[in-house]
N, C-alpha and C positions, 0 to 999 in steps of 0.2 A: 146165127148166134145161139149157142147152147148155154143154158143156165142150169144151176143145180139146187135142188131142195134137199137139205140134210134133215134126216128124221131118225129118231130113236125107234127101235123095234119093241120096246117095252109095251107100248100101246100100239100093237100091230094093226088095230082097226083103223087108225089114222093113216097109216101107209096104204092099207088096202083101199081106203076111201079115195086116195089120190089115184091109185092104179086102176081100180075097177070102175069108179064113178067118173074118172078123168076130170078132176077138178082140184083146185088148190084152195085151202081155207084161208080167209083173210081176217085178221083180228083187229081190234081197235088199237089205235096208235099208243094209247097209254098203258097197254099191256106189254109193250116191248121192253127189252131188258136194259136199255140205256136210260139212266135217270136224267140225262140231259136231253132226251128226245123231245123235239118240238120247241126247244128254247132258242132264243136269239136275242140280239140287242139292237136298239136304235139310238141315234144321236139326237138329243133334244137341244135346240138352239134357243135359249131364253132371250127375251128382248133386252135391249140395252147392252152393257159391256160385260155381262155375266158370262162365265165360261160355259162351253158346251158340256152337256151332261150325258153320260152313258146310262141308258135305261134298259133294264132287262125285261124281256117280254116272253110270253108263251104263245104257242099257236092258237090257244083258246082265246087270246085277245084279238085275233084277226077278225074283222067284220065278215069275211067270207068263209070263216071256219064252220064246218058242219060236224056236229058231234057224232054223226053216223060214219065218219071217214074211217076207212079200213085199209090195212096194209098186209101184204104178203112179201116176205123177204126171201131173196134167192142170192146165190153167189155165182160169179163168173168162173171161179176156180175150184177145181176138184182136189188140188194138191196140198193145201195148207193143213198141217197136222192139227192146228188149233180148232179149225172148223169141225173136223171129225171128233175132236175131244169135247167141244162145247155143245154141238148141235146133233151129233150122232152118238151120244151116250158113250163116250170113251172108245170110239171105233167099233162099237158093237152094233151100230145101226147101219143106215144106208144113205147114199146120195142118189137122188132121182134126177136123171138128165132129161131136160125138157127143151124142145126146139122152139126158138123164138124168131127164127128167120121169117120175115114178112109180118112179124108181130112186135117189132121193136118199139112201135108207138105205144104199146101197152105197158111198157116198163120204164122206170126212171132210174138212171144211173146215179148212185150216191157219190158225192164228192166229199173229200176230207180236208179239214182245215185244222190249224194249230189250236184254235179256240172256237168259241161260239161265233156264228156268222152274223155280220152286220147287215141289216136290211133297212134302208131308208133313213130319213131324218125325223119322221114322225110315224106313229102307228098307222095312220091312214095311207102313208106313202110306202108302207112295208110290202113284203112279198106275199105271194099266195101261199096257202097251206102246202101245196105240192112243192113249192120252192124251198120252204122251210124244212120240209121232210126229206129233201134231197141233199142235205148237209149233215155230216157227223164229224166229231173230232178225230184227230190223227190216230188215237188209240184203236180205232176200229178199221183202219185201212186194210188190214190183212183179210177182212171179210170179202173184199171186192164185191160189194153188195149192189144189187139191182132190186127195185121195188115195184110191185103192183100197188097202185094207190087209187082207191075208188070208193064207191058206196056199197058195192055188193059183197055179200058174205063169202061167195065162192066165185072163183075165176075159172072158166072152162078151158081145158087143155086137150080136148078130144083129138086122138090120133097124133099127139105131139110128144108123148113120152117115148124116148128112144132107147134108154138103157137104165138099169138099176145097178149101182155099184155097192158091193158089200164091204163093210169095214173089215179090217184085218182081224178083228176079234168077234165078228158076227158068228152066231152059233149055227151049227148044222141044222138044228130044228127050225130056226127061222128061215134059213136058206131053202129048206125043203118045202115049207109052206108057200113061200113066194114062187118057187119054181112050178108048183102045182096050180097057182092062182092066176099068174099073169099071162097075157097074150104071147103067142109065139113070136110076134114081131117086135117084142121088147127084149133086148139083150140083157142077160143077167151075168154080171162080170165081177171078178175078184179084184182086190187091190193088194198092194204090197208096200212096205216101207222102204224107201230109198235112203239107206243109212248114210250114204256119202253126201247127198244133197239135202237131207232132212226134209223130204217131202213124201207125199203119198202118190203112188203111181198106179194107173190102171193096168191090170193084167189082161192082155188081149190075145 
């Protein structure tokens, strides 16, 4: 399984850190761009004949939550134009292809739902932090996201970067720097816009 990390080239040092130091940076969950990140709800059943109540909670409320929890987001798809627009600085950046065959246990696939996810009937019967962070609302389905969730600031990917794809607006200056910097066993590939199907295609 190959996953993709979209990056801007405005901060070239971050891309070079991935390619030369062979690692992915993992940030705290509250720095992610979704304001609903880590939210869910439980159903409280009061005693007597009172109606059940929906109670909204945050991952911070979970007894097993660790404030050091960190996340690195990747995508299974190279083709969505919005991913290139949002995370590769308007198609001027790159998508770094990373091999996850034999490492599938290291990533969590994100599932998408119409609203916030229900977990349990009381906070103590709720989900683990990893389970809460594996759900997002339908608005984000296009991301086809997989997540590295853990305590470490960096996740090692030694020998697992297989290609770097340049956005259709990437500059020749940035392309030249990366061509001089990366290992010969990493393919540097162009992309093109498929106007008929409205997707990004790799040029191989």
